[in-house]
N, C-alpha and C positions, 0 to 999 in steps of 0.2 A: 504494500500500500504506500502511496506517495506521501510526501511530507505535508502536514496540515499546518497552515500558518495561523498565528494568533487571531482570535476574533477581533474585528475592527481594523486589521491591517489593510491599508488602502491597496497596496499591491505587494506581490511576492517578490523575492529577489529576482534579479535579471534572469529571464528565460523560464521562470516558474510562475504559476498562477495560484492564487489563494482562493479559499472558499468565497471570499468577498468578491473577487473578480468574476467568478462564475455566477454568483447571486446577482450582481449588478447587471451583467449582460443578460441574464435570464429575465430579470425584472424589466429591463429596458425593452427587450424583444416583446415581452408580454404587453407592455404598455403601448408599444407601436401597433401591435395587432389589435388591441382594444380600440385604439384611436381609429385605425383604418376601417375596422368593422363598423364603428359608429358612423364614420364619414360616409361609407358605402350605404348604410341604412338611410342617412339623411338624403342622399341623392335619390335613392329609389322612392322614398316617401314623397319627394317632389316631382317624381315622374321622369327622371333621367337615369341613365346607367352610371355606375361609378366611373367608367372610362370617360363618359361625356363630361362628368363633373371635373375630373382631372384635366381634361383638355381645356375646359373653360378656365380653370385655375391657372394652368401654365400659360395660356394665352394672355390672360389679364395680368399675370405677374411677370411676364417677359419684359426684358429691358427695352425691347423695340416696340412695345405696345404704344399706340394703338395699331400699328402696322406690322403684324407678325406674319412671316411667310410660312407656307405649308412645310417647307424644309425645317424651319425652326420648331414648328409644332412636332414634327416627326422626331427630331433630335431630343426634344424635351420629354416626349412620351416614350422614347426608345423603341419606336416602331418604324416600319418602312414608309417611305414617302407616299406610296400608293394607298396604304392603310390610313395614313393621316388625312389624305385627301378625301377618302370615303367617309371618314368620321366627321370631317368638316362639312362635307356635303349634307350629311344627315342633320347636323346642327343648323345649317342654313335653311333647310326645309322646315325645321321646327321653329325658325325665326329666333334662334339663340345667337347666331353669328351673321355678320355681313362679310361676304367674300367679294373683293374687288381686285382689278388688275393693278399691279404695281406701276405707278406712273413713270418710274425710272427704268423699269425692265419689264416689258410686256409679256415676257415668258413666265413671270412669277405672279402668284396671287397672294394678296395680303388679307388677313382676317382681323376682325375686331368684334367685340361683343355688342349685341343690340341692347336696348334698355331691358327687354325681357330676360336676356341672358345675364345681364349684370344683376338684376333683381334676384334671380334664382341663385346666382353665385353668392351674392351677399347673404342670403338666408342660410345657405349651407355653411359659409365661412363663419358667421356669427355663432352658429350652433357648435361648429368645430372648435372655435376659440374657447368656448365654455368647457368643452370636453377636455381640451389640452390643459386647461387650468386645473381640472380635477386629477389629472395624471402627472402633475408637476413633480411630485416627490419621486415617482418611479422613473420618469424620463431624465431628470436632471439631478440625480443623487450626487452629492459632493465627491464621494469616493470614486464614482464612475468617471466624472469629469476630470478628476486628478489623474486617474489611470490613463485616460485618453491623452491628456497633456503630456504626461511622462513618456508615453510611447512615441510622441512626435518631436522629441528633442533632437535637433539637427546634430549630425556628427556622431551620434551614438549608435552602435550596432548591437 
């Protein structure tokens, strides 16, 4: 059986993990899953799929908003350009997005949220913010943050 580190130790000696390390990561992953499930339920409750919600969120939160290209949507969602285009087309038909030709490059289409899309996204985002607040201690535990910072020290291997 491996070495067990003292309770409360933020991290184990270099190359080893403590019980706290495993507990922190397990709690973090559980909190992420709780949040994602909650967010997915909010989207479905308002009549859209979780993927449509995620698309609206990445479009609205993108640095190039209000003119986000389909390629940027695909990159953010980690899907193929064609799949992003189909997802955008469905949202345009539902009047959640506006798709227009890029005035600087006619080969590209740019998308922006409609007022209906923005209203829907606002409702989900406000609910999600509240849920994140309730998961604060699981997501942002001090020992977990310290372990992450310690593992990102430049020059250490």
